[in-house]
N, C-alpha and C positions, 0 to 999 in steps of 0.2 A: 504494499499500499504506500502510495506517495501521499503523505499527510503530516499535518502539524498536530503532535500530541504534547500537551504541556506536561512536562515531568513532575511539576509541583503538585498536580492533583490527578495526573494520568487521564485527563479528559481530552478527547479529539476536539480540535479547534476548527480545522479545515482540511478538506480532501481535494486532491487534484487528479485529473484524468491523464493517463499516459498518452504520449503522442502516437497517432497512427502512423503506419508505414509511409502514407502519402504526405502527412504533415512533416514527418522527419525528413523525407527526401527534399521538400521545399526548403527546409532550413539548411541542409547541407549544400544545396544548389546556391542559395543566397550567400552562404559563407564562402564558397568557392569563387563566386563572382565578386565578392568584396575583396577577396585576396588579390585578385588581378589588379585592382587599382590601389589597394592599401600597400602593396609591396613597392609601389612607385611613389607613394606619398613621402615627401621629405621627412627625414628624422625629426626635424624641428616641429613639424605639425603633429606627428605621432606623440612626441614628448608633451606637447601642449595639451593633448587629450588626456594623458595620464594626470597631468597637473590639475586639470578641471575635475577629474574623478576624485582626486585626493581632497580637493577643496569642498566638493559636495559632501564627502564622507564626514569631514570635520564639522561642516555646518549642520548636518543631520545626525550627529553622533548619538544623541539620546534615543532618537527614534530607531536607528539601526541597532544599538545596543539592546534596546528593548526587545526587538525581533530575535536576537540571538538568545536572550534569556527565555523568552516565550518558547522557542522551538527546542532548545537543548539543555536549558536549566542553569547555564553559567550564571555565577553571582554578577549582579548588575555592574558593580565597579570593575570587575575583570572584563565584562563585555565592553564597556567603554574604553578600557585599555586595549582591547583587541582592535577596535575601530581606529584608534590612534596609531597602533602599530601598522595596521593595513594601509592607512593614508601615508605613512612614512615609506612604505615599500613603493607605492606609486610615485611619490616624490623622488625617491632615490634613483629610479630608472629615468624618470623625466629629466633629472639633472645630469645623469652620467651616461645615458645610452649612446649619444653621439661619440663620446671618447671610447666607449667599450667596443663600438662597431667600426672604428677606424681601420683603414687598410694596414696590414702588418707586413712591413718590408722583410724580405728574405735576403741573406747575404749570398750572392753568387759571383763567380769569377768572369762570366762571359755574357753578361747582360744585366737585366733588371727583372726582379721577381717579387711578388707580394701575394698575401692571402687576403681575400676579401670575404667578409661574412654576409651571406645573403639569406633572405627568408625561404622557407621551404613549403608552406602551405597552411593547412588547417591543423591545429593542434587540439587534440581531444584531452580534456582535463576531467579525471574522475576523482572527486574530492570528498573528504570525510565531514562528519558533522561537528567534530570537537572545536575546530576554529573555522566556522563556516564562512567567514569573510577573509580572514588572513591567509588560509591555505589556498584560496582561489587567487589572491593577489600575487602570491609568490610565483605562480605559473603565468598568470595573465599579464602582469606588468612587463617583465623582460620580453615576452614573446610578441606582444602588441607593439612594443618599442622596436623590435627587431624587424617588423613588417609582416609577421605571421598574423593569423586570426584564430580565435580560440572559441571552442565549443565546450560547454560545461555540462557534464552529467554529475549533478550533486547528489549527496546522500539523500535518500528518500525521506528521512525525518526532518529535513531542513529546507523544504521546497520554497518557503517564502524568502529565505535568504538568497537562494539562487536567483529567483525572479527579481529580487531588489538590486543585485549586482548588475543584471542586464539592464534594468531601468536606470541605474546610475550612469552607465555608459551612454545610454540614449540621451539622457538629460545633458551629458557633457558634450554631446554633438558627434558621437561615433557613428559613422555610416552603418546602415543595416548590414548585419552579417560579420562585423568585426568582433563582436562578443555575443554569443548565443547561448541561452539557458535551454536545457533539454530536460523534459520530464520523461525519464526512461527507467526501466528496470535493469538491474545489472546483468541479467541474462542476455540482453541485446547488444552488449559491448562486443562480443566476438564477431557478430555480424558487421558492426561498424568498422572493425579492423580490416575487413575485406575491401572497404571502399578506397579506391586509389586517390581520391581527393583528400583524405585524411592522412597526413604524412608523419605525424608523431602522436605518441600517447603517453600520458603521465598520470600515475595513480599514487595517491596517498591513502593507506588503509591497512587492512589485515594481510597476513601472509597468504591466506587462501585467495583473496581477491587479486593480490599482486601476482601470484603464480598464474592464475587464470588469464589475467590481462597480458602478462609477459609472453605466455604461450600463444595467444591469439596475435599479438604484435610480431613475435618472432616468425610465425608461420607465414605472415604477410610481409616480412622484411621491413617492419616499421621500427624506427628508433623509439625507444621507450626509456622512461625514468620512473623509478620506484622509491617511495619512502614508506617503509613498512613499520613493523613493530619494534619495540625496544625494551631492554631490561637494564637500564643504565645503572652503572656503579657510581656511588657517591662515597669516595674514599676520604676518611678522616685520619690523618697521620697523628703521631703522638705529640708533635710540637705545634698542633693547630690551636687556634683560638676556638675553644669549645663553644662558647656562647654564640659566636658568630656563625659557626658551623651548624649549630642546632637551628637557628633561625633561617639559615639558607636551605637546610634540609626540609623544614616545614614548608617553605615557599616552593621549593623544588618538587616535593612529592605531593602536596595537597592542593596546589593551585589547579584550577579547572576540575575540582573534585578528583584529582589524580588521573584524569582522563586525557593524558597526553603521551605521545610516543616517547618523548624526552623526559618524562617524569623520573625523579631520582628514586627508582623502584627498589634498589638494593643499596642499604646503608651499611657500609663496611668500615668498622672502626677498630683501630689498634687497641689492644687489650688494656694498656696502661691508662687510657682515657675512656674506655667503652662504658663502664658503669656510670661515670659522671654524665657522659653524653646521653645515655639511655634515660636516666632519671630526668634530666632536663628536657629531653625530647618528649617524654611521657607527659610532663607537666605542661609543655606547650600545647598539647592536644586536649587538655582538660578545660572544662567550663567554657566552651565555645558556644556561640548563639546559633541555634537551628531555626530555620524559618523560610520565609518567602525569598527566593533569590532576587526578586525586584526590590527588596528592602535593602538599602546600603548597609544596615546594621547587621545583616545576616552573615554568618561566617561558615556555616555548613548548609549548603543547599542540596538539591536532589541530584542524583545521577541522571544520565540522559534518558533512561527508560527502565521500565520493569524488567525487560529481558537482560539488559546489562547488569542490573542489580542482582538478579537471580544467578546469573553466571558467576559474578564475583562472590557471591554468598556460597555457592557450590565449591568454588576453588579454595576459599578460606576454610570451610568445613572439612574438605578433603585433607588439607594440609595439617590441620589440628588433629584429625583422626590418625594421621600418619606419624604424630608425635611432636609437632610444633606447639609452642605456647602463645597464648594471646596476652600481651602486656596491657593493652587497653583496646576497647572497642570490640570488633569481631562480629558484629551482627547488624541486622536491619533495625532501623529506628522505627518504633511503633507509632506511626502516624500516616496520614494520607500522603501519597506520592512516593517517589523512588529514592528514599533516604537511606544511606548506610553510614554507620559510625566511622569516624576516623580511627584507624586501626594500626597497631604495631604487632608483627609477629617475630618471635625469636625461636631459636633451636631448630632452624630449618637445615635439613641435610639434603645431599644429593639424592635424587629419585623422588623427592617430595613434590607435589604439585606446584607449590609457590617457588621451588627451585628451578623448575624447568619451564614454567609457562609465564607469559606476561600477565600480570594482575592489573587490569585496566580500571582502576578505581582507587579510592582513598585508603589503600593498605600499603604500609611500608614493611619490607622485609629487612630485619636487623641482623647483622653478622658481626661477631667479635672474633678477631684474628690476632695471632701472636705477633706478627711483624709485617714489615713492608712487602716482602716477598710473597707472603701468604695472601696479602690483600690483592696483589697483581694477579696471582694465580686464580683466586676466586672471581676477580672481576672479568677475567677472560674465559671462565668456565660457563659459557652460554653460547647459544647459536646466534644471538643477536649481536649487533655492533653498531648501534646508532650514536649514542653520546656518553658522557660521563663528567664527573668533577673530582678534583683532587684538592684537599685542604691541608695546607702547611704554611707556617710562617717562613720557611725557607723556600723561596719560589724556585730556586735551581733544583732543589730536591723534588719539588711538586712536578716540575717539567720533566724530570728524569722518570718519575713514575708514569706520568701522562703518556710519554713516548712509548712505554711498554704495554699500554692498554690497546687491545685490537678493536678500535672503533673509529668512526668517522669524525668525531668531535670531542674535545675535552676542554673544560673551563677550569681555570685555577682560582681557588678561594671565591668561587661564585657558582650558584646553580646554573645549569645550562639554559640558555635562552636563545630565542631567535632574533637576529638582527639583520636589517637589509645589507649591511656592508660585509657580512661574514658568510662564507659558504656553509650550506646546511645539507647533510646527507650522511649515509651510513655505508656499512659493509656487511659481509656475511648475510644472514637472513634479514637484515634491516634494509636491504635494497641496494640500489646503485644509482649513480648520477648525482648531480648537485643542483640545489635551488639557491637563489639569492647571490649577492656579490657579483663581480664580473663573470664568475663561472656560470651563474644561472642564465645568462643571455646566450651562452654558447651551446646549450644542449640541443636545441632544435634549429640550428642554422647550418647552411652549407659552408664549409671552410674551403672556399674555392681558390685554387692556385692560379695566378696569371703570370706567365713568363714571357719576357720580351728579350730576345737575344740581341746581341751587339750587331 
C-alpha cells in the first residue's frame, strides 16, 4: 500500500493509487525528452534551480518538517534539522558544481588531452523513509547539476514527502521531467531497469532491496550505487573524555529513534572506563519525555511503524533469550502508537541475534573489551562496513585505530554525521559508490576522454 500512516497513533491518513503502465510510460517519456534539453542547459542555470529549491525549503521549513513527522514519526526538531541539512546539500552543489565539472587536463607528450564529465540520462532514485527529504537531495542535487534528470521511487510510507519534493522543483521553475515522483511498488523496479532511457540506478535501503536492484541493474548493464545497512562501531578508548563520549553516543544511537544506517549501533568501550561509561550512559537514557513527536518537548517519539517495532521487539527478545542482559528498556511502551523504550543490551556474544543483525531502532549493543586490539577486532567482526567513530584525547592514536576499521567512514571524537562536503558510503554488505562531496557528482556521468594530437 502506498499510504501515509501516522505512527503516533497508527491511523491511516491518506492513500495513493499506483501508476498504471500507461501513466508510467508518459512520465519516462517526459523525463527522456527533458534530458535532451537539460543536458545542454548551462551549468549556471542548473545551479540557479538548485539554489531556488534550497530557498523554498528554508522558507517552508515548518510545513515540510511537519510532513516528515506526520509520515514517519521523526521528532519535529529533528525534522526541521533535516530540512536545513537538505537545503545545504542543494546549496553546496549550486555553489560548487561548475568547479566539480570542469575539464580535467591529462599530461601527454604528443598533444593535448582532457577528461570531460558529461551527463548520461535518467537516473532512478529508490529512496528510504528515514530521511525522506535529505536522502533524495543527496542523489538529486549532484545529478541535476551535472545535467542528468531524476526519477524518484520513494518508500511507500512517505508518499506525500515524495510528491512535495517534485512540487518544490516545479515551484523553483524546473522544466517538466527534470524531477519526477513515481508512485510505484518495489516489484516494478526490475522492469524499469530494462528501459534503455534509464541509465543509472541508486538505492538506499535494506540488503535485500539492494541485492535485488543491483541484480536488475547488472543484468541490464546499468551503473548503480548502493547505500545499505550498517552496524557501526562507536569505540571509546581508555583516554577518552567519557562524559563527552556518552553524550555523543546518545546522539549517535538514539537520534531519529535509532533508525539510521549510520547509527552508533555497537558501543565498544575499553575495560578501564567501561563501567563508568555504562553507568553514565544508562543515566542519560532515564527520565526522558515520551509523547507526540510534533511537540518540541518530546524526547522519545514513535518508531516508523508497527511492523518496524515488532521486528525490533523480536530481535531484542531473541537476543535476551540467547543470554544477553537488558540494562535499561527492552520493551514496547504501553500506549497508542509504535513506541519502544530506549534500550541498552550487554553480554552479547557471537552467534546472538544482536551480534549478527542490524538493529534498526532505539537499541544500543554495549561491549566491554580489554584493549585497543580487541576493540578493532570486534569492530571488524561484521559483514557491514558503513561508518564508525573513535574517541580518544590522543588524535594520532584515534586515527591509527580508525585506519584499521574496515568501513567507508570514521569520525574522530564525534558521532558520524552526513555533511555535503564529505563523501558518504560504505564497503562490504553496506554497499558501494559514494554520495555527497565532489565524489557524489561523478557517479553517474561519463568521464569522456578527448585527445588532440600535435
